C-alpha positions in Angstrom: 15.4 -17.1 27.9 15.9 -13.8 26.7 16.1 -14.7 23.1 12.9 -16.3 21.7 13.5 -19.4 19.6 12.1 -20.1 16.3 9.1 -21.7 17.8 8.1 -18.6 19.9 8.8 -16.2 17.2 6.6 -18.1 14.9 3.8 -18.4 17.3 4.0 -14.6 18.0 2.5 -13.7 14.6 1.3 -16.8 13.1 -1.7 -19.0 13.8 -1.0 -22.2 11.8 2.7 -22.6 11.7 4.7 -24.9 13.8 8.4 -25.9 13.4 7.4 -29.5 14.4 5.1 -29.5 11.3 8.5 -29.4 9.1 9.0 -33.1 9.7 5.8 -33.9 7.5 6.0 -31.7 4.3 2.4 -32.5 3.3 1.2 -31.2 6.4 3.5 -28.3 6.5 2.6 -27.2 3.2 -1.2 -27.3 3.9 -0.7 -25.1 7.1 1.5 -22.7 5.3 -1.4 -22.2 2.7 -3.8 -21.4 5.4 -1.4 -18.9 6.9 -1.3 -17.4 3.3 -4.9 -17.2 3.0 -5.1 -15.5 6.4 -2.4 -13.0 5.2 -4.6 -12.5 1.9 -7.6 -11.8 4.1 -5.7 -9.2 6.3 -4.9 -7.6 2.9 -8.5 -7.5 1.9 -9.4 -5.7 5.2 -6.6 -3.1 4.3 -8.0 -2.6 0.9 -11.4 -2.0 2.6 -10.1 0.4 5.1 -8.2 2.2 2.3 -11.5 3.4 0.5 -12.5 5.6 3.5 -8.9 6.7 3.8 -8.5 7.9 0.3 -11.9 8.9 -0.6 -13.0 10.5 2.7 -9.7 11.2 3.9 -10.4 9.4 7.1 -7.1 9.6 9.2 -8.2 6.6 11.4 -8.7 4.4 8.5 -5.2 5.5 7.1 -3.7 4.6 10.4 -5.2 1.2 10.5 -4.0 0.4 7.0 -0.4 1.5 7.8 -0.5 -0.4 11.4 -1.7 -3.6 9.9 0.9 -3.6 6.9 3.8 -2.8 9.4 2.6 -5.1 12.5 0.8 -8.1 10.9 1.5 -8.3 7.0 5.2 -7.9 7.0 6.0 -10.1 9.9 3.5 -12.6 8.5 5.0 -12.6 5.1 8.6 -13.1 6.6 7.5 -15.9 8.8 5.7 -17.9 5.9 8.7 -17.2 3.8 11.2 -18.6 6.5 9.0 -21.5 7.0 8.9 -22.5 3.2 12.6 -21.8 3.0 13.1 -24.3 5.8 11.0 -26.9 4.1 13.2 -26.5 0.9 16.2 -27.3 2.8 14.7 -30.6 3.6 13.8 -33.8 1.6 10.8 -33.1 -0.7 9.5 -34.7 -3.7 9.2 -32.8 -6.8 5.5 -32.0 -6.4 6.2 -30.5 -2.8 9.0 -28.5 -4.0 6.9 -26.9 -6.8 4.4 -26.1 -4.1 7.1 -24.4 -2.1 8.0 -22.1 -5.0 4.5 -21.4 -5.8 3.7 -20.4 -2.2 6.9 -18.2 -2.2 5.4 -16.5 -5.4 2.2 -16.0 -3.8 3.7 -14.4 -0.7 5.2 -11.8 -3.0 1.9 -11.1 -4.4 0.1 -10.8 -1.1 3.0 -8.5 0.2 2.9 -6.1 -2.8 -0.9 -5.8 -2.5 -0.3 -4.8 1.1 2.2 -2.2 0.0 -0.1 -0.8 -2.9 -2.9 -0.4 -0.3 -0.6 1.3 1.9 0.2 3.9 -1.1 -3.7 4.6 -1.2 -3.8 5.2 2.5 -0.9 7.4 2.3 -2.6 9.2 -0.8 -5.4 10.0 1.5 -3.2 11.5 4.1 -1.6 13.6 1.2 -5.1 15.0 0.3 -5.6 16.0 3.7 -1.9 17.6 4.3 -2.2 19.3 1.0 -6.0 20.2 0.7 -6.3 18.2 -2.6 -9.9 17.9 -3.5 -11.5 15.4 -5.8 -14.4 16.5 -8.0 -17.8 14.6 -7.5 -17.3 12.8 -10.8 -13.6 11.7 -9.9 -14.9 10.6 -6.3 -17.7 8.6 -8.0 -15.3 7.0 -10.6 -12.7 6.1 -8.0 -15.3 4.5 -5.9 -16.5 2.3 -8.5 -13.1 1.2 -9.5 -11.9 0.8 -6.1 -15.0 -1.4 -5.3 -14.5 -3.5 -8.3 -10.7 -4.0 -7.2 -11.8 -5.0 -3.6 -14.3 -7.6 -5.1 -11.9 -9.3 -7.4 -9.1 -9.4 -4.7 -11.4 -10.9 -2.2 -12.6 -13.4 -4.9 -9.0 -14.2 -5.4 -8.4 -14.8 -1.7 -11.3 -17.2 -1.8 -10.2 -19.1 -4.7 -6.9 -19.6 -3.1 -8.6 -20.7 0.1 -10.8 -23.2 -1.6 -9.0 -24.4 -4.8 -12.2 -23.8 -6.8 -11.3 -23.2 -10.3 -14.7 -21.7 -11.3 -13.9 -18.8 -8.6 -10.5 -18.7 -10.0 -11.8 -18.1 -13.4 -14.1 -15.3 -12.3 -10.9 -13.5 -10.9 -9.4 -13.7 -14.2 -12.5 -12.3 -15.7 -12.4 -9.8 -13.1 -9.1 -8.6 -13.6 -9.8 -8.2 -17.6 -12.8 -6.0 -16.5 -10.3 -3.8 -14.3 -8.1 -3.5 -17.3 -11.1 -2.5 -19.5 -12.4 0.2 -17.1 -9.1 1.8 -16.4 -8.4 3.4 -19.7 -11.8 5.2 -20.0 -11.3 6.5 -16.3 -8.0 7.9 -17.3 -9.6 9.6 -20.5 -12.4 11.0 -18.7 -10.1 12.4 -15.9 -7.8 14.0 -18.6 -10.7 15.8 -20.0 -11.9 17.1 -16.7 -8.4 18.4 -16.0 -8.5 20.1 -19.3 -11.9 21.7 -18.7 -11.0 22.9 -15.2 -13.2 20.5 -13.5 -10.4 18.9 -11.5 -7.9 20.6 -9.8 -4.3 20.5 -11.1 -3.1 19.0 -7.6 -5.5 16.2 -8.0 -4.1 15.1 -11.4 -1.0 12.9 -10.5 -2.9 11.6 -7.3 -5.9 10.4 -9.4 -3.6 8.7 -12.1 -1.2 7.1 -9.5 -4.4 5.8 -7.6 -5.8 4.0 -10.9 -2.1 2.7 -11.3 -2.1 1.3 -7.7 -5.6 -0.5 -8.1 -4.7 -1.8 -11.3 -1.6 -3.2 -10.1 -3.7 -4.8 -7.3 -5.9 -6.5 -10.0 -2.7 -7.9 -11.5 -1.5 -9.5 -8.2 -5.2 -10.8 -7.7 -4.9 -12.3 -11.3 -1.7 -14.1 -10.3 -3.5 -15.7 -7.3 -6.4 -16.9 -9.6 -3.9 -18.4 -12.3 -2.2 -20.1 -9.6 -5.3 -22.0 -8.7 -6.2 -22.8 -12.3 -2.6 -24.3 -12.7 -3.1 -26.6 -9.8 
């Protein structure tokens, strides 16, 4: 009674997983995919909160991001992975086995997006702690870039949920746009630093923010490509 069983541990963090489903792999895989989409949507919420955390140094938003990553995303990813690993130990056909490995890769993508979003929230906390300002130009550029990344990630989760290849192609195109946008942002920031418009303390933070956002775009692309390959 003091030590929860596997079913109780699953029920405490997940909505769609049940150990009894493992007897029917096709159903178990469909439910695992639903849980994965739910986790991706939580990562979308984190990404939205990180905008206020980073650009407006909103400590409440930072705390929401950190709490969601620690108390929801990490336990969910671990629960889904255990569930899929359990499936892999059973009798599966080749298609079901491939789907298991695909889900494991997607779990990694979503977990890494949550980690990168946590970096953005922590950058907001660093701005507050170290009194690091962004120039109005830097704020505007980061807002546009962050907004684009949010949109592409949300599209990626929609593609994953629906299996819609048109949405998946829009994700791949959106990731290309992210890559094209990043280089000019780096250059304009370099010019601001050289001209003294941006404080030196803001230099590393700005570049790291671009890197984190661009990597989120890469993981969104992975979700889109997974749908196109199904």
